[in-house]
N, C-alpha and C positions, 0 to 999 in steps of 0.2 A: 086410481091405482090401487091394488093392495098394499097396506104397509105391515103386516105380517105375514108368515106364512112356515111350515115347517122345514121344506127346500127352496133354497133360492138358486136353480141353473143359470149361468154365467155362460151365453154364448147357444146362438140359435142355429148352428149349423146341424148336421146332421145327427152328429154325435150326442150334441146337445136335447134335442129332440127326441132321441132315442130311450135318452136316461128319463127325462118325463115321460115318455109314455110307459116305462117298466115301471116305475114306481107307481103310476096310477092301477096298471096290469096287476101288481104285488101290495096293493092295499090301501095306499097313501095317496089320498085325493087332493090335501093341502099342500099343494107342490104348484112352486111357478118358475116358467122360464122368461129373462132379463136379454133383450137383445138390442145392439146398442142401433143398428138400422134395421133391415128387414130381415127375416129368416131368408137363410143360405147367402147372407151377404160375407162371405170368406172364400176359404178353399172350396165347399158344398158347390156352388155355383156353377165352378168351369169345371168341376172333376169330366173324367170321361166317363164314370158313371160302372165301369167293367165290374164284374163280382165275380171270384172263383174261390176255391177249399182249399185249394195247394199252401201247404206255412211247412215249416222244416218243425213246428212245435207241433206236435196233435193236440192238445187242449185246446189251441189256437185253432186249427186246422177245424177242429169242432165245432167251436164256435162262428167261425165261419159257415159251415152247413148250415148251423142253427140262424143265423142273418138270412142265408139266402133262400131256407123255407120259411122262414116270417113273413117275408112280403105278401105271399097270397093271403095269409092270415090279413094283415094290414089293409089290404084290396077288400076283402068281406068285409071285414067290423066296417069300417069309414067309407064305402062304397067308393073311394078315388082310386084312379088307376095311377101305379109305380112306374108304366110304361116297362113292363117287364118283357124281356126277351132271354127267354130259357134256349140258346141255339148249341150251348156244349162248345166246348175249347179241346184246342190240344196242344200241349208243350213239348217243342221237339229236341230233340237231344242228336250234336253233329258230333260226337265222339262217345268212345266206351266209358268215360267218366262220367259224363253229363248221363248217358242211360242207365247206369246203375245207380245215379240218385233215384231218378225216378221211377225204378225198378223198387228200391228200396223203401220209397214214398207210398208206392203201391200196395207193397207190404201191408206198410202199419195200416194203411187204409182197410185193411180185410176186417180187422174186428171193429174200427168205426162206424161200422156202417154206410160208409161212403163207396159208391158202386164206379170208382174208376178204372180202368182196364190200360193195360199196354197194348200200343199197335203197332202196326210194321207200316216201312215206308210205303210198301202198299196200299195200306188202308188209310194212311197220311193220306195219298191221293185222293182218295173215295170223300174223305172226310172235308180236305180244305185243298180243293182240286185248283186255285192259283198259287200255290207252295213251287218252290224249285226246290226237288227234294235231292239234288247233288249232294251228297256228301252225308244225309242223313241216316243215321242208323234206326231211328225207331223215335216213339212216344209216348207221352200219356192223356188220355181221352178221359173228361171229364165231365158229365152230362148234364151237370149243375151249372156250368160255366155260364154265364152271359151279360147282359148289361141292363140298364135300368134310365130311368127320368130322374137324376137328380133333384132336381125342384120337386114334380111331383112326389117322389117318397118321402124326402122332408117333410112337405106337406102335410101327405097323409101322418108319418108318426104325429105332427102336431094336432091334425083333428082327431085322431084316436086317445090322444093324451087329453085333449079337453071334452072330450067323452065322457071319460076318466075324472073329469073334475079339476084339471090342470087349467093354470091360467096362463095367458103369454102376453108379453109386454115388451112391444118392440118400442124403437125410435127410443130408446132407453139406455142411454148410456151410464156404464158402471162407472164410477168416478174416486170411492175408496170403499175397502172394505174391514172394518174395525172390532174385533174381537172386545165383549162385556167378560168382566170375570167371572161369570154363570160358563162359559162356552159358549154361550150363542155369540149370533154376528148382527152386526149391522151393515147393512149393505147401501152405501151412500149413492144414489142414482140424479140424475140432471133432471128429477120426476120427485125426487124426493127420496126419501131412507125407509126402506124395510127390514123390517127386524126378522131373522131369519133364524131356524135353530141350525140347520145344516146350510153349507154352500159348497156345491160345486162347480168347480171349476172346469167346462168348457168354450174354452175359449180362443181354440184353433190357432191363427194367425196371430190374436192376441193373449195368448193363454202364459209369455212368457212376463206381460205385464199386468195381466190381472193377478199373476203368483205374488209379483212384486208388491201390490198393493196391500199381503198379508206378510210380505216380509219371507216369502217362499223362493226358491231359485227351483224351477223345472229345466232339467237336461233335455232341453228341443232345438230346434232350429228348423227355421222353414227353408226349403231349397226352390231353386226355379226348376219349372217341369212345362216340357213343351208336349202338344200334339197338332198332328195335320188331317183334316177332312177334307178327303178329296171330290173332284167334281163325279158326277156320272159316269158308271163302267158299265158298260153292256155285260160282260162278264157277272156283274153281280146283280142287276135289274131284272135280269131274264132269267136267272135262277126259279126253280119251283119254289124252295125254300130259301132263310134265310141263311148266309155264310158263317159256320161258328166264328168263333175266336181262336188265333194263334199266336200263342208265344213262343217268341223265338229269341232262347237266351241267347246265344251267340251273338246275333243281331243285338242284343239288349231293347228287343222291339216288344208293343203288343200289338192286334190287328185283330179290329174286326168290321160287320158290316154296320154302317152311319148313312141312313136312308137308301140311296142310289148309288153310294159310293161306298169309301172305305175309311177308316180310323186307325191311323197306324201310330203312337208313342211311342218315345225313347229315354231310356235311365243311359244319356252319354255320358261318355269320360271324363269329356271338357266341362262336366256339368260346374252349376252355380250357386252357391248360398246366397240366401235373400235377405235385407232387412238385420244386419248382422249386429248393428247396434241400436235394433228396436223395431218392429212393427209401428208404423206411422196410424194413427187413428182414423184419418181421413182417406185411408186405404179402404176399398170395399169390391164395389161392383164394377171393375176394371181391372184389363190384363195389363200384363208387362208389354213391353216393344218385343216386335218379332226379333229372334234370334237366329238365323239359319243356319248362320255358321256354324254355331256352337253345336248343331245334327248333324251336318255336313258329312263326315263319316259313317254315322249312322243309317243317313238317308242314302248313301250308296249303296251300303251293305242291303239296304231293305229291296235296293232297283234289284239287285242279284238274287235275294231268297223271293220276293214278289215280285216277277217282270214288269207286270200289268201295270204298277203304279207309275215306270219310267215315262208311259205316257198319259199317265193321268194329270189333270191338271189341278191346280191347289184350291178349294173354296174356301176353306178358312184355317186359321193357324191359331191354335189357342195355348198363350204362354202365361202363366199362372203362378205361384207359389203355394205351396201345402207343406206340414210340417214332418221331421221324423226325429224319433228318439236314438238314440247314439245306436241302439242295437235293430231300430226299425219296428220294433213291435210298441204300442200303447203307453201309456203311462196311467194305470187304474187304479182306482182303490183309496184309503184312509192316507193322508198325508203324514208319514211321519214325523213327531214331534206337535202337532200339530191336533188342536181339538175341534170334531165335526167340519171338518175341512178335506175336502171329496175332489180325487182330481179325473178327468176325463178328456187326459189330452195327450196330442200325437198321433191321433188314429190315421196314418197317414191312407190307407184304404179302405175309410169310409163306409162304402157300402158292402164291402167284405165284412167287414169285422163290426159295424155299429152296433148291430142287433145284439152281439154277442157282450160286446162293452156295456153298454143298457142294460142289460138283464144280469151281467154279474154285478155293475156298481150297485144295482136296486136290490139284488139280492144281500149283497154287503151290508148297506144301509139299514135294513129294515130286519134280515134273519140273525144278523150278527156274523155271518160267514156265507162264501158262495158253494155252491154244488160241487165243484170242480177245480183243482189245483190252477190259479190264475197266478202263479208266480211268474211267468213267461212276460204279464203285462202288469205285474204289481208296479206302482212307484216305488217300492221300497227295494226294486230289486239295486237302483242306485242309492249311494249312502250320501251323506254330507259332505263327501269330498271331491264330488264334480262341478268343473265349472266353464265358462263358456270356453275359455279356451282349447279344455279337453271335450267337448261337447260338440265343437262345431268340424273339427277333423275327424272326429269320427264319424257324424251325419253325412259328412262328405262319404267317407268310405262307403258307409252303408249306401247310398245311393250307387256309387258306380258299381258297387255288386250285389245289385239288387235281384238281379238275373245270373248272378255269375251259381258256381256248382258251389254247394255249401258242405263242407265235409265233417266228418265228426272230430277229426284231430286238429283242425285248422285253428292257428292260432294270427289273430289278424293284425299286422304292424302300426295302423295308427293311433298317434297320441300315447305312444309307449318310446323309452319306459316314463311313467310317472310317478307311480309310488315305490319306494323301494324302502329295503330294509339296512343296517349297517353292513350286511353280508352283501351288499348286491355286488360290489367289486372284486372282493374276494371268491365267490362262485364263477363270477364270469371269465375271472383269468383261469378258473378250475376246469373251464371249458363247457358251462352253463346252457344248457336251451332253455331258452324261457317261455313260461307261459303266463297269462296275466286272469285273477280271478281279484273281482270287486276292485279292480282298478290296480292290485298289485301285482308286482312282479315274482314270480311264483316257479320255482326249478322244475322243469319237466323231467328233464334229465341229465345226464352231462357225456359230453363227447368227447374219444379220447383221439391222439394222434391226428390221422387225416380226417377224421369223420366228420361230414358237415356240421355245421352250426343251427339247422334248419332241418326241421321236420317234416316232410315231404308231407303235404294234405293228401288223403289216400282215404278210399270205404275199404282197402285190403290192410293187412299187417305193414306196417310204415317202416322207413330206416331208423325207425327207434329202437326197433323190435332186438337187433344184439346188444343196443346198451344197453336196455332195461333188465335184459337177462344175466346180464354182465352183474348187475345192481344188487336185482333180485338174489344172487348167488353168494353176493358180499353180503347181504343180510341175514341169509340161513346158514351161512358158514361162518360166520365170523362175527363182525358188527358193524351196523351202518350209523351214518349219522344223516338227518335231516332237521331242517327248520321247521318250527312250529309258530311261526305269526300266522300262516293260515288258517287260525284257529278263531273261531266268536269266543271271545274272554268277558266273562260280566262277572262284578264281585259284587255279591247282595251281603249287607251290613245293615244291624239293629238287632233289637232286643225282641221286635218280632219275626227276622228274617227265617228261621226254621218251622215257623206259622205257615208264615207266606208261601213258602218254598212247598210245604205238604200240600197246599192248595192249589197250587199253580203248577205243581209236576204229579203225576200219574205215580210215580215210584218212590222206595224209599229211599227217606232224606238221611244220610248216613251220620255216625256220631262224628267227633271230634278225631281228625288224623286218620279219616277214611275217604274211600269216594266210591257213589253211585253211578250207574247207569239207569234212565230213566225216560220215557218218551213224555213228550208234553201235549196234551190233546186239547181238539178247539172241543165248544158246548158239545159239538155233535159228535163227537169218537173220534174224530178225524185226528190224522198227526201233523201236529204242526213243528213239531221239533223232537230231536234225540238229544239229549244233552247226557254229559260226565257232570256230577255236582260233586264239587268236594268240599270237606268240612274242613277249614283251618281251625275254627274256632268254634265255640256255640255260637258265636253270632258274627261269626264272618265264616260265607262261601263265597267258591269260585265256580263258576259254570263254565264249560266250554262245548262250542258247537260247532256248526259252519261257519266260515267265513262270511261267505255271501250273503249269509242272512240275518246280518246285523241287522239294518234297519227295521227289519220284518220282525225280529223278536224284541226288539227293543220296543217297539210299536207295541207289542203285544202287553210286555212288561209294563207298560205306562197306562194302559187302559184298564189294567189288573193293576194299580198299585193300592201299597195299602199304606197308611200312616204309618211313621215310623219306621222305616223300611227303608232303605236306600238301595236302589240298584244301577251300579255304572258300568256305562261298556268301556273296558278297559283292551280291547283288542286291539290296540296298536299302543300302548302304554305298558303291555308286557308280551314280551317275545321269547325265544331261546330255540330249543333244541331237543328232539328225541333219538336217542339212541335204542340200536334194536339188535338182535341176536344173540348169539349164547355168550357172546365175548362182552355184552354190555356190562355187566356184573362188576368183571374185572374193571374195566373202564372207569365207569362211577367211582366203585371205591378205591383206586388211585387216587383220585381227584377232589376226595374230601376226607377229613378229618372224621366225619360224622361214622359212625357203624352202621351200615346197610346190610349187615348179614342175615337182620331179623327184618328187613322190609320185607313184608307179605305183598304178595299182589292187592291191588287194589289200594293200599296203605298210600299216604299222602303227607309229607314231612319238609320243614325247612330246613335246609343246611346250606353251607357256603361249600360251593364250587369253586376252588381255585380260589380267586379275590373275589367273587360274585356271590352276592345271598340271594339264593333261589328256593321256591318250592319246587319239591321233587313230587311226581308222581308215579306208581309202579303198575302202570298201563302203557299200552301201545296197540293203535290201530294195523300192525303190521300181523297181531296175531302171534309173536313170538316175546320170548325174555326183553321187557324193552322199560324204558323208564323215559318221562317227560320231564324236561328240566325248565319252568321257565326265570324267567330276569327281566329286570332294567334294560331296555333297551340300550341304553349308555354302556350297559357292562355285556352286552352282547358279544363283542368283538374279543373282549378276554376271558370269557365261555369260551367260546369256539378253540382260541389259543389252546388252553389247557386239556380241552377235550381230544382236540385232532393231535396234539403232541401226545399224549397218552396213548390215543388209538392207534396210531402208526404202530405200537409196539403188539399189536393185536390185531393188525390187516385191515385197521380202518380203512371205510370208502363211503363217500356221500352219495346219499340215491334222491331221487326228484319222485314227483305224482305218477310218474308212468309206473317206475316200481312201484310206488305205496299204493296204486289199485290192484297191480297185478298180485303182490301181496296177498291184498284182502280177501281176494277169490278164492284163494288155499282154505281159508276159514268161514267161507260163505259170507262174509261180514257187508251189509248191506252198508249204502252211501245214501246223505241226502239229496233231496230232489230226483233220485233214482229209486231205489226201494223203500226209501220214505218220504213221505210228500201228503200235502193234506187229500189226494185222490183216496188214500189207505188207510185202512184202522191199525190199530196194533196188534188185532187178534187176525187180521189176515196175513199181515207181515212178520209173526211171530215176538215183536214185542212184549205183547202181551205177557209174558213170562217174564218180565220187569216193571208190571203192576202190583202196586200193592194195595190190593184188596181189603187186606187185613186191618190198611190203619183205618184208624176212626176219623176221618176228613173227607169230606164231600168235595174231594178234588173236581178242579173243571171237568169235566166230560164223563165222567162217574157213570153215569146213568145208562151213559150210551154202552158204555165198555161192558157194562154188568149186563144190558140188556144182550149184546152180544156175544157176551161170555156164555150167557143161558141158552142160546139159541143156536150158535157157533156162526165161523163165517165161510160163506159159500165159495170161497175161493183161498189160495193159501200160496203163500211166496215159498218156493222150491227152486234147486238148486240142479244143475243139468250138466252133464258130460258132453260133448259135443263133436260130433265127428264131422269138424269141418275143414273146409282148405285153405285157403290163405286169406280168409275173411271170418273174421269172429263177429258174435253179437255186439251191436253197439246199446240197443233200447227200441222196444217196442215193435220186434220182431215177432210175427204173430208164429203162434205153437199152435200146431197140427194133433190134433187127435182123434181116434176113430173116423179120417179121412175129412175132417173140418176143423174150421181156427175154434178151440175153446181156451185158449189162453193166451198169453203176449211174456216177451222179455221186458225185464224192468232196464237191466246192463248186464256185461259181460265182457268178456277179453281173453287173453292167453295167460293161465297160471305158469309162469316158468320154472318154479320149483318144482309142482308136478310132471309139466310137461304136457298137461291138457288145456283143451279150449272150453271154457264155463260159461256157464250161462245160468242166469239168477230169473226167476220169472212167474206168472200167476198161473195154478191150473184148478180144476173144480177139486173142492176139499177132498171129497167121496173118491176122487182116480189117485190124492197126490199119497204115493206110497214107492218104497223103495225099489227099483228098478222099472218105473214107468218108461214103457217105449214111448216115444214122442216123434215127431218132425217139427226141425225148427225152419222158418223160411228166410235163407239169408242169400244178400245178394240174387234173387229171384230163384235159387235151387233150395230144393229141401232135404235138409241135412239132418240124419237121424240120431237122435240124441234119446239120454237114458234119466232117468230123473235117480240121484244120490244122494244119501246124507250122512256120510261121515265125512268129516273133513279131510282135506288132502293134507294137512301137514297138522300136527301135536294133535292127532285127532281126540287124546283124554287130558290135553290142555296141562302134561305134564312139564314143559318147558315153559310155557306163559305163567303158571302160578307156582312153581315149583321154586 
């Protein structure tokens, strides 16, 4: 056995083998895989082997498309069969809401190059004739859907990796992973110790146990899953062609042909988590005992949807575990807080996603970044606040909602409330309707009177519409107050703090008492952050950014650390409020003895507000006159009391995130992971206006940004006024220009102050001019839209800056 390697991949399922193959494909040959038993000895061997492209996240859908197209390449490289059956598949919709979701997904697929299509019940009858179409509204057909041989595919990945120079060591259980001072790893196995520069945890069912060896908790949990293979059915084996897949979300089932019969699997409501206290090391090629009682209701529904099942004998019952993360997406990438330790875990749809996971991880390791935004599967999307007690109910919820309609405004209830601020009970008594961000309870809006304390999930304008309008009006006409806990906050100190920030950030670093806005770029010029940098003193800076990106940004700071510079994540050590609106100055002035009359836009000052020592910034994401007021959490209730009491003299009202996201549309402000993400560059999004090309610093991403500055961006982020009906843009709706899709939306909504539906999105730069007429496909309807360049509120910035 080799005793040294560049990369040690732990786990020989389809994901581990995919990672190994992609590392060799991208040029690293000194890599090895370590498997405690045989390849596929986990979830892989008993998987149903289905694959599909449908995913609510467009980047995940694209990676699933990559995975599916990769299989023929693997067969060509290795001469091995993956047992491919490209039979196509249809997802059924039994009500208008589910059909709306499929229509919205089809629209997204247009610019992704995925050739899906909406089909009628009559067309479904031809595609899948065994389906009872009672109550079916329509469906989504995907020609790429199919299934394969799980074992053959995994071994094809393995052979391709070996052909690229990789080594595979089976029957070699890992016992310990110990990091050396230089960041490399000693992987202790039953056959000896392997010294590796990098470790990849692709442990599957044992990922928790492998992670624990390195002191890492991975938020994932195995769930029991059951599918049935029937005896031969003449309606199946007498067909001229193989029967396609049928996904029936109403029945929580998926169905496909298996030999001369059918295979049908279920995501049942009375589901069961498996191995709650840890996966036994002795578990492997065995199955769990059959439990048909658990899927009794699902089987009864399937008999109604596919009547031939009632007279089909059961040939085999497959009941085995596989792992989920709390949101159902994989956990991939460099593990925050660790050096040279990588995750490739919780890939519950291994044969749809395994190829994309392997490609992204290999790019990350070898090139330093991925070709697309991978935040949806980045293990950094969960911080160190997750616990098994949180993970398990979220995983159960995700399993139960595997086939449920996914609404853009839906707030899922499991494991909540978990993390709250000192204001939780105050806001709750005021009628708060809560959302969750990064585990934190955040107010979406405030219900009044007999308004329900629940926002109805919808693809159209929800019952939050009137409340949001009310809160927007309060801000624009008087003064509103909103909590600022849900900002990511960092303290950067030390004599080298300014120099470090100049290198990390592309923009200008402000002088004491001032703040600036700046993008943070990857080496390839991609946007990996949009920050407010506040200079509290020459050697002391406060950064603010997205709350949900804390682990993502902290990981980047640690990877680019400088000696003598201390960077602390103080997101939960600093809280407070923002006040915004034309009366905001009057409120603050009455609550402090500090003279704020000369406090200019983008100033930052220490001051005592009421009894609380605070840091106050003259800036607001609402685009209005406003202040961000930060304090210690222990003083937050006292700060609230003084601001609220004084605010009542000026008509102060609380407002939530729904109003915030409406207010920002008035000014065309972008938001993180919508307009600003690693999928885009500063020049494309307009953030290049905040890049300081004049500073004499080789900041990260400078060369790429300068190259794009010289050649120009091919697409440009623009704002559009949309002639909408009862549904506004959410994200990724296609933009039609000259009869074809030439762009897409990044976000949108209803700008209540202006009374207009607004969309932000990309179009070709050479067409991006005021008045450009386009059509945006919203819920299957072409809606006229016009490109606008003048903000809908405070166009000259007089109120914001005055």
